[in-house]
N, C-alpha and C positions, 0 to 999 in steps of 0.2 A: 504494500500500500504506500509506504513512504517513498520507495524507489519510483513508483509510478508518479507520485506527486512531484518528486524531484525532476523527473524527465519532462513532465508537462511544463514546469516552471522554466526549465532550460530551453525548451522549444519556444515558449513565449518570449523569453529573453532574446533568443536568436532572431525571432520575427521582429521584435522591437528594434533591434540594432540594424537589420538589413532591409526591412520593408517599410516600417511605419515612422521611423525617425522620432521616436518618443524622447522626451528629455532624458539626459544622461543619468540623472539621479535615480529616476524610476527604473531604468534599465538595470543599473548596477544593484539596486535594492533587490530586484527579482533574482538576479544572479546569486547574490549573497544568500538569500533565503533558500534557493535551490541547493546550493552547496551545503548549507547547514542541515537541510533535510537529508541529503545524501550521506553526510557524515554520521548523522544520528542513526540512519539505517545500517550503515557499515559497522558501527560500534555496538549496536544492540544485537545485530545478527538475527537469525531466525529462531524464534522460540515457539515451537509448536506444542 
């Protein structure tokens, strides 16, 4: 679930950078959130 969220946020960041020219602050904020979610997923691991 977290990995999917991180991927979606990364794709939104990439679209913002290359397609929509959103302000730099918002783009980088989305990237930072995606990286944090990805790291949380990595360190928590799968607990089934």
